[in-house]
N, C-alpha and C positions, 0 to 999 in steps of 0.2 A: 241510135248512138253514132256520133260522127267519129271519123278517124282522128280529127283534131282533139276531141274530148278524151278519147280512150287510148291515146298514144303514150308510150313510156319513153324515157330518155334512152338513147342508144338502141336503135332498132336492131333486132337480132336476125341475121340472115345466114344462108349457107349451111344450115344444119341438115343432117341426113334425114331422109324421109323414113328411114327404118325406125322401128320401135327403140326408143332411147330409155334405157333403164338407169335412172339417176340414183335410185336407192332401192335395192332389192331386198325385200323381207324374206326371212327363211321360209315362211309359210308358202311363198310363191315358188319355191324350188329353184333348181339350177336352170331349167329350160321352161320359161313361162309359156311358150307356144307349143308345148309338146302334146297337149290334148285339149279338146273342148268338151263341153258338157254333152255326154252321150245319152242323156236321159230325155231326148226329145219325145214329145207325147202329143196326143190329140188334145184339142181345147174344148171347153164348154161351148155350146152352140150360140150362146148369146152373151154379149157384154152386159153386165149389171150396171145400169146407168143411174146417174144422179143420186147417188147415196150421200146423204147429208153427213158431213164429218165435223162441222163446227158452225158457230154463229159468231159474227164479229162485225162491228160497225153497222148494225142493222141489216147485214147481208147473210143469206143462207149459203154456205159453202159446200160444194159437192165434189165427188170424185166418181170415177168409173172403174170397175173391177172385171177382170177376165181370169178365170181359174182354169188350170189344166185338168184334164180328165185323168187324174192319177190316184183315184181312190180317196180314202179318208185321211191319209197321212198328211200332216202339216208340211207345207212347202215353203221355200224361200220366196220372198216378194221383191219385185223390182218396181220402184215407183218413179214415174216419169213426170217432169215439169216442162211445160211448153215455153217457147220463147215469145217475143212480141214486145220488147222494150218495157216490160212490166205494165203495159197499158193496152195490150191487144192480144189476140190469139184466143184459143179455146182448148178445153181439155180433150175434145174429140181429135185434135191434131195429133194426139198420142195414141190413137187407136191402132195404127199399124205397128207402133212400137210394142204395145202390150200384147198384140197377137204374136209377135216374135217371141216375147218373153214366155208366154203361155205354152207355145210349141216346144220350148226348151224345158218345160216342167216347172216354171216359176208362176206365181200369182202375179199378173200384170196389173198395175194401177196407174191411172192418169188423173192428175189433180187440177182442179180449177182454183183460182185464187183472186183476191181483190186487186183492182187495177188503179194505178195513178192516172190522172192527177187527183182524183177524188180521195184516194188512199195512198199517201206517200209512204216511203220507207219509215219504219220496218214492217209495215202491214203485211207485205208479201212474205217476208221471212217468218213472221208470226203464223201466217196461214200454213206455210210449209211444215212448220213445227207441229201445228195442230193436226195436220193430216197424218203425220207419222204417229203421233200419240193415239189418234183414233184407231189406226190400223193395229197398233200394238194392243190397245185395250180390247179390241174386238177380234183379236187374232184367231180365236177358236171358230168364230162364226164364218170367217173367210178362209179357213184352213191355211193360215199363215204361221210359219215358225217365227215367233216374235224376236228371236235372237239373230235372225238372218233376213234383215231388211236392207236393201241397197237402194240408192237413188241415182237417177240419170236425168240430165237436163241439157237443153240446147240454148245457147245465148243467154237471155234473161233467166230462163229456166236452169241453165247451167250454173248461174250465180246462186240461185236458191239451193241447188244440190250441194254446191261447195259450202254454203253457209251451214247447211245441216251437218256437214262433215267436220267443220272447224269450231263450231260453237257448242256450248253446254248450257245447262240451266242457269249457271252463275252469270251468263252473259245477258240474261234478262229478256229473252225472246219467247219464253214459255208462259207469259202472263196473260195471254189472250186466248179465248176459246175454252173448250171443254177438256176433260181428262188431264188436268194440270198436274196430277200426282203420278202421271205415267211418263217415262223417259221418251225423249224425241231423238236420242242418239241413233245413228245408223251404222250398219256393218261395213259399207263401202260406198264410194262415190265415183261416178263417171261424169265428167263435165266436158261439153263441147262448145268451143268458141265463146268463152266467157270472159268478161272483164273481171279483173281481180284487184285493181288499184285505182280507185276513183280520184286520188290525189294526182294522178297523171295529167289531169287538166292543166297543171301548172306548166307543162312543157310549151315554151313559146315557139312560134313559127312552124308548127306541125303542118305538113302538106295536106291539102284538101282535095278530095276526089269529087268533081262536079256531078258525076253519075250517082255517087252515094247520096249527095245532097238532094238530087232530084228524086231518088228512090224514097228517101225519108219523107219528103213533102208529099209524094204520091200515096204512100202507105199510111202515114200518121197525120198528114195535114199540117206538119210543123217541122222545124229543123231538128237535126240530131241533138244540138245543144239544148233545145227546149224539151225534147223527149227525156233527156237525162235530168234536167232541172226539175221537170214535173215529178220524176221519181224520187230524187234526192231531197228536193226542197232547198238545195244549196243556193246561197245568195252570191257566190263568187268562188274563184279558184282557191281561196285561202279559208273557206268555211270549214271549221273543224268537223262538221258532219261527214265530210268526204272521207276522212280517215276512219270514222266509226263505221261507215258503210263498207269499206274495203275488206275483202276476204283476207288480205295479207295481215291485217291487224290482229286477227284471231288465231293465227297459226301457232300450234303448240304440239308437244311431243305425243299427246294422246289423241290426235286427230285420226279420223278414219282413213284407211288405205284409199288412195285416189288415183284414178286414171284421168289424165288431162289430154284431150284431143283438140288439136288446133291447126287450122289451115295456115301455112306460112305466107300466104298472099291475101289474107283476110283484110279487106279495106275498111272494116268497121272496128274490129278489135285486133289490134296489132299482136303479132306473135310474142312480143316482149311481155305481155300480160301472163301468158302461159309459162314463159321462161322464168319470170320473177317468182311465180308461185312454186314452180319446181325447185328453184334455188332455196326458197324459204322452207319448203318441206325437207329438203336435204339437210339444211342446218339444224332443223328441229328433230331430225331422225324419224320423220313420218314416211312409211312405205308409200311409194308413188311411182308412176310411170308417165313420161311425156311422149306422146305420139304426134309427130308433125306430118301433116298431109302436104306433099309437094305441090305447089300451085293451087292449093285449096283456098277457097274464099270463105265467106261467111256461110258455110254449108257446101256440100259437094254431092255427087251422085256417081253412078256407073261403077267402074272397077275400084275407084277410091272409096266409095261407100261400102262396097263388098269387103274391102280390106279393113276398114274401121269397124264394121260389124263383126268381123272375125276377131279382131283385137278385143272388142268389148265382150264377146262371148267367152273368150279365154279368161279374161279378167274376172268376170262374174263367177265362172265355174270354179276358179281357184279360191275366190273369197268365200264361196259357199261350201267349201269342203268340210 
């Protein structure tokens, strides 16, 4: 994804790196950072790999599960979606994430999904929905509390997590795969470095970062514009599909509480994507938080990662109360 394609009008800068609470729901309390989940536990010795959750487009779709060693009581689940421009990556990229989740007493899940260009949008959203339906339908088998399923994603995976939080059956993304009579709604969403408005393509004269272009060519073998076109199928900047793909299109008052984490120096997805989503949530009355990482790019590590991990831990603990 190139900066030119994913830029929004009016780049937002100078915002504090502190946690910005744009709308605080009563369930989050007066001090959202007052406590983290104290129920850390040992984890099962092995990740249960390649569990078939659906079939679509001639593909067998699988996920991996790691359960905490916490007895027979049903636990909340946290489901991870990897990045990769909707056409690369693998579910094992989420193994470190689900180990963290399991240590906190949650059932950790990482999901594989179909890739563009063979499978264009909304295939990836349909797969994400099918994964949640499978986990809810088989909650007892995996010791999952079906009413407490949260989703987390990075970049392209963050987009999938957001779409799970803002869409419902009426939006038409639950028509592929098994368990169609089961809800795909989620309890909470955490999205990292995600595009939210694909109509942003229309902004003329957006600056280009040669290093980003070089990285795209090296990783995907194509430009950022081609990566996004392969996913969206859009024929140009005015193609109506870009609005249908955009997270902002689906925001409504019954959306899941959402944590938006974004680097304020991301060269691929500008910070304005996160700000626009936060503003849409604010207008709709959706509980949400926007956390900006100072100097953060399209990912970060070290003390910045430790801090965003802490913020995520608090958010999940509060949503699973």
